[in-house]
N, C-alpha and C positions, 0 to 999 in steps of 0.2 A: 280384403283377403285375410284369412286366418293366419296370424303371425306364428301360431304354434306349429303350423305346417312347415313354415320356413325354418324354424328352429329344429324341428324333428328331421327335416330333410337334410340339414347340414350334418346331423348325426349320422344319418343313413350313408351319406357320401363318405364320411370318415370310416364307417364300419364295413360298408359293403360296396364293392366296385361292380358296376354293370359289366357283364361279359359280352363278347361278340356272340357267343352261343345263346345268350338270352333272347336274341332276336330270332323268332321262329321264321325260317325261310320257306317261302312258297314260290312256285314258278310263275303264277299269275298275279298281276297287280290287283289290289282290292280284295284279295282272298286270304290275307294273313289274319288269323283270329286275334281279336284285341284282348289278349290275356293280360294279367296284371303287370308282368314285367315290361310289356310294351307301353302301357298307360303310365306306369311309374317312371319309366325312362323318359317319356315325353315331358312329364311334369318336372323332372329334375333338369332337363335342358331349358325349359321355360324359366325356372327359378334362377338358373345361371345367367340367362339373358337379362332377367330383371335385376339381378345383383350388379351385372356389368353396366346396365343402363344407369342405375342409381349411383354408381361410383365414378362415372365419367362426366365430363362437361357437356351437358345437353341443354338446349334452350328449354325454359320452364314449360312453355306451351306443349312442345313435343314430348317432354318428359311426362307430363300429366296424361297426355293422350295415350302414349305407348304403355305407360304403367297400367292404365285402366284396361287396355286390351289384354296385356299379359296376365293381369290378376284375374280377369274373366276366364281366360284359357286355363289357368292353373286351377281355378275353382271348379271348372267343368270336369277336369281330370280327377280331382278329388272326389267329386260326385260319382264319377264313373267307377273309381276304385271301391267306393262304399256300396255301389249298386252290385258289384260283383261279390263283395264280401263286406258286410256291415262293420263299421268301426275299424276299417282296414288299418289305418295308421297306428291305432292303439295296439292291434294284434301284432303288427310287425315290431313295435316297440317291445312287446313281451318276448317275442322270439329272439330279438337282438340282445336280451338280457341273459348273460351267461349263467345267472343263478336261477333261471326259470326251471321249474320242476318237470320231470318226464311226463307226469300225469297231465299237466297243463298243455304241453306240446302235443300229446296224443289227442287231447280234446280239440285243440285248434286244427290239427290235421284232419280229424274226422269231420269237423264242421265245415271246413273249407271246400268250396266247389273245385272241381278239377281245373277250371280255368284260372285259379289263383296260383299260377306257376311260381310267382315270386315268393309268396309266403311259404309255400310247400318246399321250395328249394332251400330257403333259410332253415326250415325245420329239419330237412334232411342233412344239413351241415352241423346242427347243434350238437355239442359234445354230450349232452344229457339225454338226447332222444333215445328211447328204448328199442329193443329188437322187434317188439310187436308193431310199433309205428313204422319202423323201417321196412318191415315185411310188407305192409300195405303200400308204402311209397315205392317199393320196388316194381310195382305194377303200373305206376303212373306213366302216361304217354310222353312226358317231357324227358328227353335223353339226359339232361344235366342232373335231374333228380335221381335217375337210376345209377348214374355214375357215382354220385355222392354215396348212395347206399352201398355200392360195390366196394368202396374204399373205407367205409365207416367201421371203426373198431367195435361198435356195438351191434353190428349186423350178425345174425346167427347163421349157423352152418347150412340150414335148410334154405334160407333166403339166398345165400351166396352160391350154393349149388344150382339153384334155379336161375340166377342171373348169369352164371357161366354158360348157360345154354341159350341165352338171348340171341336170336338170329338177326335182330335189327341193328345191332352195334357190337363191336368187339369188347364187351365188358369182361370177358374171361381174363384179360391181361391184368385188370385191376383185382379181380378175385384171386388171381394167382399169388398175390403178395399180401392178401389180408390174413392175419394170423388166425382168424376164426374159421377159415376154410378148412374142411377135413384134410388131414395130412395126405392121404392118397390122391385126392383131387388136386391139391396144391402141387404135389410132385408132377402129376400128369400135365398140368397147365404150364408149369415152369419148364418142363421138357419141351412142350410145344413151342414155347417162346424161344428156347435155346435153338431149336431146329429152324425156326423162322429167321433167327438172327444169322445162322450159318448160311441159309439159302440166300438171304439178302446180301451178305458180304461176298458170296461167291459170284454174284452177277457183275 
């Protein structure tokens, strides 16, 4: 097994926590798309199991057998991540670097396939991502990415106004408190939120 993967994954665990919303929910079994946050989550779980196995008292024969199986499973998921987006771990490492330039983030976002939910979500959270990149990410099908854009301080007024009209999820309440939202729209959305609060409290 590539020990660099284990070292990098320990960094990912300290830098980024998997969210419940990272698991794309579908009604039917075997119909969930294997996007990168799913595959990455599986690999992280397997690495945890391997670490646990190696730190507890297990007979050597069993340890060797189970280590081999786990390392094969981890390797397969690394291959799957690289199939979706080549050099995946290296690209995630770049995005996790707070000093990465906006131009590099934009390049990675443009080159990433839509199914690389995990990398694109990290880019949508990066403090240096520019408004042009966020504008493109605002149209991504993954809800968590659109949420990140709606609250991002670098999102421009046009993108925020467009997100406030999103019918698939109530992004307007995030747009309402983004300082880049046009003043008139911000007042309108905050008034809607106030009325919603009054309606809820009166029930």
